[in-house]
C-alpha positions in Angstrom: 152.6 89.6 144.6 151.6 92.3 142.5 154.8 94.0 142.7 156.5 91.0 141.8 154.5 90.5 138.5 155.0 94.2 137.6 159.0 93.5 138.0 158.9 90.3 136.0 156.3 91.9 133.5 158.2 91.3 129.9 158.8 93.9 127.5 156.6 93.8 124.6 157.0 95.3 121.3 154.0 95.8 119.5 155.7 96.7 115.9 156.9 94.2 113.6 160.8 94.8 113.0 161.1 92.3 110.3 159.2 94.7 108.1 160.0 98.2 108.5 158.3 99.1 105.3 154.8 99.1 106.1 154.4 101.5 109.0 150.7 102.2 108.4 149.8 98.6 108.7 151.5 98.2 112.1 149.7 101.4 113.2 146.4 99.7 112.3 147.3 96.7 114.2 148.3 98.0 117.4 146.8 96.8 120.6 145.0 99.2 122.9 145.3 97.0 125.9 146.9 98.8 128.8 150.5 96.9 129.1 152.6 97.4 132.6 155.9 99.0 131.9 158.6 96.5 132.9 161.2 97.6 135.4 164.0 95.1 134.2 164.1 95.2 130.3 165.3 92.5 128.4 167.0 92.6 125.4 170.3 94.9 124.6 169.7 97.0 127.5 169.8 93.7 130.2 173.1 92.7 131.1 173.9 88.9 132.5 173.6 90.0 136.0 170.3 91.4 135.3 169.2 88.5 133.4 170.4 85.9 136.3 168.5 87.9 138.8 165.4 88.0 136.6 165.5 83.9 135.9 166.0 83.5 139.6 163.0 85.7 140.5 160.8 84.0 138.3 161.7 80.7 139.9 160.7 82.4 143.4 157.3 83.5 142.2 156.8 80.0 140.8 157.8 78.3 143.7 155.5 80.8 146.1 152.5 80.0 143.7 152.4 76.4 144.2 153.3 76.8 147.9 157.1 75.5 147.6 158.2 77.6 150.2 161.6 75.3 150.9 162.4 75.8 147.4 161.5 79.7 147.0 163.8 79.9 150.4 166.4 78.4 148.4 166.2 80.4 145.4 166.0 83.7 147.6 169.2 83.2 148.8 170.6 83.4 145.6 168.4 86.3 144.6 169.7 88.6 147.4 172.8 89.2 145.4 170.6 91.6 143.5 171.4 94.0 146.4 174.9 94.7 144.6 173.0 96.2 141.8 174.3 99.9 141.7 171.5 101.1 139.3 169.5 103.2 141.7 166.3 102.8 139.8 166.5 99.2 140.1 168.0 98.8 143.6 164.9 100.4 145.6 162.3 98.2 144.3 164.2 95.2 144.8 165.1 96.1 148.5 161.6 96.0 149.4 161.0 93.1 146.9 163.3 91.0 148.9 162.0 92.5 152.3 158.3 91.5 151.4 159.2 88.1 150.0 161.4 87.0 152.4 159.4 87.7 155.4 156.5 86.0 153.6 158.4 82.9 153.1 159.7 82.8 156.6 156.0 83.0 157.6 155.2 79.8 155.7 158.3 77.6 156.9 157.8 75.5 159.9 161.4 75.5 160.8 161.8 79.4 160.5 163.2 80.8 164.2 163.1 84.2 165.5 166.9 84.5 164.8 166.0 83.9 160.9 163.8 86.9 161.0 166.2 89.3 162.6 168.7 88.3 160.2 166.4 89.3 157.2 165.3 92.7 159.4 168.6 93.9 160.3 170.1 93.3 156.7 167.0 94.8 154.9 167.1 98.0 157.4 171.0 98.6 156.7 170.4 98.2 153.1 168.9 101.6 152.5 167.0 104.4 154.1 163.9 104.8 152.7 162.2 101.7 154.4 164.2 101.7 157.6 161.2 103.0 159.9 158.7 100.9 158.7 160.9 97.8 158.7 161.7 98.7 162.2 157.9 99.0 162.9 157.2 95.5 161.4 160.1 93.9 163.1 158.6 94.9 166.7 155.5 93.6 165.5 157.1 90.2 165.3 159.0 90.5 168.2 155.7 91.2 170.1 154.0 88.1 168.5 156.9 86.1 170.0 156.3 87.8 173.6 159.6 89.6 173.3 158.2 93.2 174.6 161.7 94.2 175.6 163.2 93.5 172.2 160.4 95.0 170.4 160.4 98.3 172.7 164.0 98.4 171.8 163.6 98.6 168.0 161.0 101.3 168.4 163.4 103.2 170.6 166.0 102.9 168.3 163.7 104.0 165.4 162.3 106.8 167.5 165.6 108.8 167.4 166.6 107.6 164.0 166.9 110.8 161.5 168.1 111.0 157.8 168.3 114.2 156.0 165.7 116.4 155.8 162.6 115.3 157.8 159.8 114.8 155.2 156.0 114.5 156.1 155.9 111.2 155.5 158.9 110.5 157.8 157.3 112.7 160.3 153.9 110.6 160.4 156.0 107.4 160.6 157.9 108.6 163.6 154.6 109.6 165.2 153.1 106.0 164.6 156.2 104.7 166.2 156.1 106.9 169.1 152.7 105.6 169.6 153.2 102.3 169.6 156.4 102.7 171.8 154.2 104.0 174.2 151.9 101.0 173.9 154.7 98.5 174.8 154.9 100.8 178.0 151.6 100.4 178.7 151.8 96.6 178.6 154.8 96.5 180.7 152.8 98.6 182.8 149.8 96.1 182.7 152.2 93.2 183.5 153.6 94.8 186.6 149.8 96.0 187.9 149.1 92.4 187.4 151.9 91.4 189.3 151.2 93.6 192.2 147.5 92.5 192.4 148.9 89.2 193.1 151.5 89.9 195.6 150.8 90.5 199.1 153.9 91.9 199.9 154.1 95.2 197.7 157.5 96.9 197.6 157.8 100.6 197.0 160.3 100.2 194.2 157.8 97.9 192.4 155.2 100.8 192.4 158.0 103.1 191.6 159.0 101.2 188.5 155.2 100.6 187.6 154.5 104.4 187.6 157.9 105.2 185.5 156.1 103.1 182.8 152.8 105.1 183.2 155.0 108.3 183.1 156.9 107.4 180.0 153.7 106.4 178.1 151.5 109.1 179.2 153.8 111.6 178.2 154.1 110.0 174.7 150.5 109.6 174.3 149.8 113.4 175.4 152.0 114.5 172.3 150.6 111.8 170.0 146.6 112.8 170.6 147.9 116.3 169.4 147.8 114.9 165.8 144.5 114.3 164.2 143.9 111.1 163.2 142.3 107.5 164.6 144.0 106.4 168.0 141.6 104.0 169.2 143.7 101.4 170.9 145.9 104.1 172.3 143.1 106.3 173.7 141.9 103.4 175.6 145.1 102.3 177.2 146.0 105.9 178.3 142.4 106.3 179.7 142.7 102.8 181.4 146.0 104.1 183.3 144.3 107.3 184.1 141.6 105.7 185.8 143.7 103.3 187.7 145.3 106.3 189.1 142.1 108.1 189.9 142.5 110.7 187.3 138.9 110.7 186.0 138.7 114.2 185.3 141.6 114.1 183.0 140.5 110.6 181.5 137.3 112.4 180.6 138.8 115.3 179.1 140.9 113.0 176.5 137.8 111.4 175.4 135.8 114.3 175.0 138.7 115.9 173.0 139.1 112.8 170.8 135.7 112.6 170.3 134.3 116.4 169.7 137.5 118.0 168.6 136.9 119.4 165.0 140.3 118.8 163.7 139.9 115.1 164.3 138.2 112.9 161.5 134.2 111.7 162.4 134.8 108.5 164.8 131.6 106.5 166.1 134.1 104.9 168.2 135.2 108.1 169.9 131.5 108.7 171.1 131.2 105.1 172.3 134.5 105.5 174.5 133.1 108.5 176.2 129.6 106.9 176.9 131.0 103.8 178.0 133.3 106.1 180.4 130.4 107.7 181.7 128.3 104.5 182.5 131.1 103.3 184.3 131.0 106.2 186.7 127.2 106.5 187.1 126.9 109.6 185.2 123.4 111.1 185.0 121.1 109.9 182.3 121.0 113.3 180.8 124.7 113.1 180.0 124.2 109.6 178.6 121.3 110.8 176.2 123.4 113.6 174.7 126.4 111.2 173.9 124.2 108.7 172.4 122.3 111.5 170.5 125.6 112.3 168.5 126.5 108.9 168.0 123.0 108.5 166.3 123.8 111.2 163.9 126.8 109.2 163.0 125.5 105.7 162.9 121.9 105.2 163.2 122.3 101.7 163.0 124.5 101.2 166.0 123.8 98.6 168.8 124.0 101.2 171.5 120.7 102.8 169.7 118.7 100.3 171.5 119.9 101.5 175.0 119.3 104.8 173.7 115.7 104.2 172.8 115.3 102.7 176.2 116.7 106.0 178.0 114.3 108.0 176.0 111.5 105.8 177.0 112.4 106.2 180.5 112.8 110.0 180.1 110.3 112.3 181.7 109.9 114.4 178.8 106.9 113.5 176.5 109.2 114.8 173.4 111.4 111.9 174.0 109.1 109.2 173.7 108.7 110.2 170.0 112.5 110.5 169.5 112.7 107.1 170.8 110.1 105.8 167.9 112.4 107.6 165.4 115.6 106.1 166.5 113.9 102.6 166.4 112.6 103.0 163.0 115.9 104.3 161.9 117.3 101.2 163.5 114.9 98.8 161.5 115.6 100.7 158.2 118.8 98.3 158.3 117.9 94.7 157.5 120.7 93.6 160.2 118.0 94.5 162.7 115.0 92.8 161.0 114.9 89.7 163.2 116.0 91.5 166.6 113.1 90.6 168.8 114.4 93.4 171.4 114.1 96.1 169.0 110.7 95.1 167.9 109.5 94.8 171.6 111.0 98.2 172.2 109.1 99.7 169.3 106.0 98.0 170.6 106.1 99.9 174.0 106.9 103.1 172.6 104.1 103.1 170.0 101.7 101.9 172.7 102.9 104.9 175.0 102.4 107.4 172.1 98.9 105.9 171.2 97.8 107.0 174.8 98.3 110.4 173.5 95.6 112.4 171.5 98.4 113.0 169.1 99.9 109.7 169.0 98.3 108.4 165.8 99.3 111.2 163.9 102.9 111.1 165.1 103.3 107.7 164.6 101.6 108.4 161.0 104.4 111.3 160.3 107.1 108.8 160.8 105.9 106.3 158.6 105.0 108.6 155.7 108.4 108.0 154.0 108.4 104.6 154.7 105.0 103.4 153.9 106.1 102.4 150.4 109.1 100.3 151.0 108.8 99.4 154.7 105.9 96.6 154.0 108.3 94.6 151.5 111.3 95.0 154.0 109.4 93.6 157.2 106.0 92.5 156.3 105.6 90.1 153.6 104.2 86.3 153.6 108.1 85.4 153.3 109.1 87.3 156.5 106.0 85.5 158.3 106.7 82.2 157.3 110.4 82.9 158.5 109.7 84.5 161.6 107.4 81.8 162.4 110.0 79.2 162.0 112.6 81.0 164.2 110.9 83.1 167.1 107.2 82.8 167.4 107.5 85.7 170.0 109.0 88.0 167.2 106.2 86.9 164.9 103.3 88.1 167.6 105.3 91.4 168.1 105.8 92.2 164.6 101.9 91.4 163.7 100.4 93.5 166.6 102.5 96.3 164.9 101.8 95.9 161.0 98.6 97.6 161.1 99.6 100.4 163.5 102.7 101.2 161.3 101.1 100.4 158.1 97.5 101.3 158.3 95.2 100.6 155.6 97.7 98.5 153.8 96.7 94.8 152.7 99.9 93.2 154.3 100.7 89.5 153.6 102.3 89.3 157.3 100.0 87.4 159.3 100.3 85.5 162.7 96.9 83.6 162.0 99.0 80.1 162.0 101.1 81.0 164.7 101.5 78.0 166.9 100.3 78.3 170.4 
């Protein structure tokens, strides 16, 4: 809608042409407000054709703003004549506008069909080359939503082989994106065939071969895609699932490690999570699990897996790991989203009690709380928190009350469990 508003922006003349003698007065009253530059100027430079298209576009906007989608569709049929405009400066934004508005109108028309969408997409793809790849990608998404997987794959296959002129960096990126989604469709077909095989008592070699063919197509493309630094989460998960199905766990772990720890890729907490989940599925030693979660904790100290990380540290034979668990839990509770989580507070209670069994335990807790002593009471231990915890969870109130003096010694806290129901 912003692009539509910009296209319809009326030309503004800040000077009063009726009085050409008083230039200084006009300059003094000149507005300092930022004004959008209209793409379609009225007046002497606007032809009758352009004025008609402009008026039609105004009616479309008005109808869309009031959700009169049938009326907007009727005006849109007429507005498509703007594609005949030979002015290159006007043609490009008009083509994208027709593409965007037409699909938006179809989304809101109850009687629109897949055929209607196909007509719009095909016409827009062949009206210019600038948006060809993105229109193909959007077209394939629409077909996927309607269960037409083979049709969507065909659209992406055509787009993948499409070239126009000198390949720019943006065009290269779009080709990689299209290649990735085509591989995703191969994975979806592979999943369908796998499901069929699992429910069919009579499995033919041809069925296994067809299924493996889709795996091979998907894996070859995904291997190529993952050479390009970026966030490829859904594609990584699909590739790893297929590798695990065929028992190639070593390659699956290598893919996950490369995705998580290759410095050419942007920092991605999800990549660390995927490595951890894979190792846990395959019963990896706790030492490896702790190492992965330690890296995740650096990126996202408030991540939900930090609770699991704390339990692993608490079960470790190293005495230093208990102190690490204390730091992990306190950092979690620095975030308000964990303030009322009973599991976190219960784990913190277990860690502090284990630390206090050591001679330096009290000093260790004090060291971690030094930077928090001024603001933690207001975050966790006020009368408001006590009343709220009393209403929501008496167990939480009990656990927090037992930790208040340990974490904030010598402070006159208003958090109390005196009125806690028995």
